[in-house]
C-alpha positions in Angstrom: -23.3 15.7 -7.0 -24.5 15.6 -3.6 -27.0 13.2 -2.5 -28.8 14.2 0.9 -32.4 13.7 0.5 -34.4 10.4 0.8 -37.7 9.1 -0.6 -39.9 9.0 -3.6 -43.3 10.8 -3.1 -42.9 11.5 0.5 -39.3 12.9 0.5 -36.8 14.6 3.3 -33.6 16.3 2.9 -31.6 16.8 6.1 -29.0 19.7 6.6 -26.4 20.8 8.9 -23.1 20.2 10.6 -22.2 18.8 13.9 -20.8 22.0 15.1 -22.8 23.9 13.1 -25.6 26.7 14.6 -28.5 24.3 13.6 -29.3 21.3 11.9 -32.4 20.3 10.5 -34.5 18.7 7.8 -37.1 19.7 5.1 -40.2 17.4 4.6 -41.8 17.8 1.1 -44.8 15.6 -0.4 -46.6 15.3 3.4 -50.4 15.3 2.5 -52.2 18.2 3.6 -54.6 18.8 6.6 -52.5 16.3 9.1 -52.3 17.8 12.5 -48.7 18.8 13.4 -47.1 21.1 15.7 -43.7 20.5 17.9 -45.2 18.3 20.7 -45.5 15.8 17.9 -42.2 15.7 17.5 -40.4 16.6 20.4 -41.4 13.2 22.5 -39.0 11.5 19.9 -36.2 14.1 20.0 -36.1 13.5 23.8 -35.6 9.9 23.3 -32.4 10.4 21.1 -31.2 13.1 23.0 -27.5 13.2 24.4 -26.5 13.6 28.2 -29.6 11.4 29.5 -27.0 9.0 31.1 -23.6 8.3 31.5 -23.8 5.4 28.6 -24.4 8.2 26.3 -22.0 11.0 25.3 -22.9 14.0 27.8 -22.7 16.5 25.0 -25.9 18.7 26.6 -28.3 19.4 24.0 -32.0 20.3 24.4 -33.0 19.4 20.7 -36.1 21.4 20.7 -37.4 21.5 17.6 -39.1 24.8 15.8 -41.3 24.3 12.7 -40.4 27.0 10.2 -42.7 26.2 7.3 -45.6 24.0 5.5 -48.1 24.1 8.7 -50.6 26.2 9.5 -53.2 26.5 11.8 -51.6 23.3 13.4 -52.0 21.7 10.3 -49.8 20.5 7.8 -50.5 22.7 4.2 -49.1 20.0 1.7 -46.3 22.5 1.1 -42.6 22.1 2.4 -42.2 21.4 6.3 -39.3 22.8 7.6 -38.0 21.8 10.8 -34.5 23.5 13.0 -32.9 22.0 15.9 -30.4 24.5 17.5 -27.2 23.5 18.3 -25.9 24.7 21.7 -23.3 22.6 22.8 -20.4 22.3 20.5 -16.6 22.0 21.6 -14.8 22.3 18.5 -11.6 23.2 20.6 -11.6 19.0 21.3 -10.9 17.9 17.5 -7.8 20.0 17.5 -5.7 16.6 16.8 -8.5 15.4 14.5 -7.8 18.5 12.4 -4.3 16.8 11.7 -4.9 13.0 11.5 -7.1 10.9 10.4 -9.4 8.4 13.0 -9.5 5.1 12.1 -12.6 3.4 11.5 -14.4 7.0 11.1 -15.0 9.2 7.7 -12.4 11.2 8.2 -9.9 10.1 5.3 -13.0 9.0 3.0 -13.9 12.8 3.7 -10.8 14.2 2.6 -10.6 11.8 -0.4 -14.0 12.9 -1.8 -14.2 16.4 -1.2 -10.4 17.8 -1.0 -11.2 18.9 2.7 -13.3 18.3 5.7 -15.0 19.6 8.6 -12.7 18.0 11.3 -15.2 19.5 14.2 -17.1 16.8 15.4 -16.8 14.6 11.9 -19.6 17.2 10.4 -21.7 15.6 8.2 -20.8 12.2 9.5 -20.9 13.0 13.0 -24.0 11.0 14.7 -25.6 14.2 15.2 -26.9 14.3 12.2 -29.5 11.9 13.0 -31.2 14.0 15.2 -32.7 15.8 12.1 -34.0 12.3 10.8 -35.8 11.7 14.1 -37.7 14.8 13.7 -38.8 13.7 9.6 -39.5 10.9 11.1 -42.3 12.2 13.6 -43.9 13.7 10.2 -43.8 10.6 9.3 -45.5 8.7 11.4 -48.6 10.6 11.3 -49.1 9.6 7.7 -49.2 6.0 8.8 -51.4 5.9 12.2 -52.6 2.4 11.1 -48.7 0.8 12.0 -47.2 0.5 15.3 -43.4 1.1 14.7 -41.6 -0.1 17.8 -37.3 -0.4 18.3 -35.3 -2.0 21.4 -31.1 -3.2 21.5 -31.1 -6.7 21.5 -27.2 -6.7 21.9 -24.4 -4.8 23.0 -21.3 -5.9 22.5 -21.9 -9.4 21.4 -24.5 -9.9 24.6 -27.9 -10.6 23.4 -31.0 -10.5 25.1 -32.8 -13.7 25.9 -36.1 -13.4 24.0 -37.7 -15.8 26.7 -37.4 -12.6 28.9 -38.8 -10.1 26.2 -41.3 -7.6 27.9 -42.3 -4.7 25.9 -42.6 -2.0 29.2 -39.0 -2.6 30.4 -37.6 -1.0 27.0 -38.8 2.6 28.3 -37.2 2.0 32.0 -33.9 1.6 31.1 -30.9 3.9 29.2 -30.5 1.0 27.0 -34.1 0.7 25.7 -33.5 -3.3 26.5 -36.5 -5.4 26.7 -34.7 -8.0 29.4 -34.3 -6.3 32.6 -31.4 -8.9 33.2 -29.6 -8.2 30.1 -30.0 -4.4 30.7 -27.9 -5.0 34.0 -25.6 -6.8 33.0 -25.1 -3.7 30.1 -24.5 -1.0 32.5 -21.3 -3.1 33.5 -20.4 -3.8 29.8 -20.7 -0.2 28.6 -19.1 1.2 31.8 -16.5 -0.9 31.4 -15.5 0.1 27.7 -16.6 4.0 28.6 -13.9 3.8 31.5 -10.9 2.2 29.3 -11.7 4.7 26.8 -13.1 2.5 23.9 -16.6 1.6 22.8 -18.8 -1.1 21.8 -21.0 -2.1 19.0 -24.8 -3.2 19.2 -27.7 -4.6 17.3 -31.1 -3.0 17.1 -34.2 -4.7 16.1 -37.0 -2.8 14.4 -40.6 -4.1 14.1 -43.7 -2.6 12.0 -47.3 -4.0 12.8 -50.2 -3.1 10.9 -48.7 -2.7 7.6 -51.1 -3.6 5.0 -50.3 -6.4 2.9 -49.9 -4.9 -0.8 -47.0 -1.7 0.0 -43.9 -2.4 -1.6 -42.7 -3.0 -5.7 -41.7 -5.9 -7.1 -38.1 -4.7 -8.2 -36.4 -1.6 -8.5 -38.5 0.1 -5.2 -38.8 -3.4 -3.1 -40.1 -2.3 0.3 -37.1 -4.9 1.7 -34.5 -2.8 -0.5 -35.9 0.7 0.5 -35.5 -0.6 4.4 -32.2 -2.0 3.9 -31.1 1.3 1.7 -33.1 3.8 4.4 -31.0 1.8 8.0 -27.7 1.4 5.6 -27.4 5.4 5.5 -27.5 5.7 9.4 -23.8 6.8 10.4 -22.0 3.7 11.7 -24.7 1.1 10.7 -22.5 -1.7 9.2 -25.1 -4.7 8.3 -28.9 -5.1 7.8 -31.2 -8.2 8.1 -34.8 -8.7 6.6 -36.8 -11.0 9.0 -34.4 -14.2 9.5 -31.7 -12.5 7.3 -28.3 -14.1 7.1 -29.6 -17.2 9.0 -32.3 -17.8 6.0 -29.2 -19.2 4.3 -28.5 -21.9 6.6 -32.1 -23.2 6.1 -34.1 -25.8 3.6 -36.7 -24.6 1.4 -39.2 -26.1 4.0 -37.8 -24.7 6.8 -37.8 -21.1 5.6 -41.0 -21.4 4.0 -44.0 -19.4 5.6 -46.9 -21.6 5.6 -50.2 -20.2 5.2 -53.7 -21.3 5.7 -57.1 -20.0 5.3 -58.2 -16.7 8.0 -60.2 -14.1 8.4 -61.6 -12.1 5.0 -59.1 -11.8 2.2 -56.3 -12.3 4.5 -54.4 -15.9 5.0 -53.3 -16.8 8.6 -49.3 -17.1 8.5 -47.8 -19.8 11.0 -44.4 -18.1 10.4 -42.7 -14.7 9.3 -39.0 -15.8 8.3 -39.5 -13.5 5.8 -40.0 -10.7 7.8 -43.5 -9.6 6.5 -42.0 -9.0 3.0 -42.2 -11.1 -0.2 -41.2 -10.3 -3.6 -40.6 -6.7 -2.0 -43.7 -6.5 -0.9 -45.4 -6.3 2.1 -47.4 -9.3 3.0 -49.5 -8.3 6.0 -47.1 -9.6 8.9 -45.4 -7.6 11.1 -42.6 -6.6 9.2 -39.1 -7.1 10.8 -35.9 -5.8 10.6 -32.3 -6.0 12.4 -29.6 -3.3 12.2 -26.1 -3.6 13.2 -23.9 -0.6 14.4 -20.2 -0.5 14.9 -18.3 0.7 17.9 -17.9 4.4 17.8 -14.6 5.7 16.1 -13.9 8.3 18.2 -12.3 6.5 21.3 -9.2 7.6 24.0 -7.2 4.6 23.3 -4.2 5.4 20.8 -4.8 3.7 17.1 -2.2 4.0 14.5 -3.1 6.5 11.7 -1.5 8.8 9.6 -1.4 12.6 8.9 -2.9 14.4 6.3 -0.7 15.6 3.7 1.7 18.3 4.0 2.8 20.6 1.0 4.4 18.1 -0.8 2.1 15.7 -0.5 3.8 13.6 2.3 1.9 12.2 5.3 3.9 10.4 8.5 2.9 7.6 10.8 1.5 8.8 14.0 -1.1 7.7 16.5 -4.4 9.3 17.3 -6.5 9.5 20.5 -10.2 11.3 20.2 -10.5 13.8 23.0 -14.0 15.1 23.4 -17.6 13.4 24.3 -18.6 10.4 22.4 -20.9 7.5 23.1 -19.4 4.8 24.3 -22.3 2.5 22.5 -24.0 4.9 19.5 -26.2 2.1 18.9 -28.2 3.2 21.7 -29.4 6.2 20.7 -29.9 4.4 17.4 -33.2 3.0 18.5 -35.1 6.1 17.6 -33.3 6.6 14.7 -34.4 3.2 13.5 -38.2 3.6 14.1 -37.6 7.1 12.4 -36.0 5.5 9.2 -38.8 2.4 9.3 -41.6 5.3 9.5 -40.0 7.3 6.9 -40.0 4.6 4.1 -43.3 3.4 4.9 -45.1 6.9 4.7 -43.4 6.7 1.5 -44.4 3.0 0.4 -48.0 4.2 1.5 -48.0 7.0 -0.6 -46.7 5.4 -3.8 -49.0 2.6 -3.3 -52.4 4.9 -3.0 -50.5 6.6 -6.3 -50.8 3.5 -8.4 -53.4 1.2 -6.9 -55.5 4.0 -5.8 -56.2 2.5 -2.2 
């Protein structure tokens, strides 16, 4: 059994491999009548596209999306929406050593253990290339939740964090790091470039806030909004940690510190004096901004030799060896993770909105 789909009512499946002819997504459950063409999707793919600076992989992919089905006369029909992105700049020869030995930290051995063989060209399905499909599907999801504004940014690279006192939303689009702190972005230029020149890589933290999420989306137990978000974010390649609201920091607080006090507000909505819970209580949205932090590990494909083992020979024997990974890889994969995190936020919220409407008729 294979799992390549996510969601309940608004559901998407991704397909394709890093070095195959194309990748894509099929979005099912999208409401009919929404205006959709390629121009509604392409700007989000352009933000994730490789080769836009020396701080990302130099693989040159235009990432031009094509809508193959589910749209007629510029509007969604309610049937499956098929999206395709061609791969045009593969260099499979760079992976000749990966065919023989496993990259520590990558999915090479785990895939081999599960399937008995693997697509070693760029990692196949375990490549970050797959996330372009998610970004395309996420652009469709945004059309389902126009009342919500989703914004993500990189808050730390290699352990060097931004200063929230310098947070400037307009700066996020002004540098290659999706960084809202101009001073931190300057530091990161040297930090990431040094790792790149060393043949190494760095991890990163991406934060995402969704404002305008109405109170009530979510479910008390097995479709909790925070659980669905955690699952969505953890499904992104290279993600090793997810926090909702204060996350692990909440474990160091007392009850009165962690509470989000309320006062009478306007109409039916209370006024919250804090948001330690990240906009979710009991698995259900409170109406406050939904806040998620996502930790990306350093890219596993590096030029520094790492101890590993070979694939077993015909007798089942493995040999100890070292591996360096040639090719074009992100020195910090978390940088291009920003539009991916936004996409997964949109996909979860679109699904939760439709589930809420189905049960509560509003």
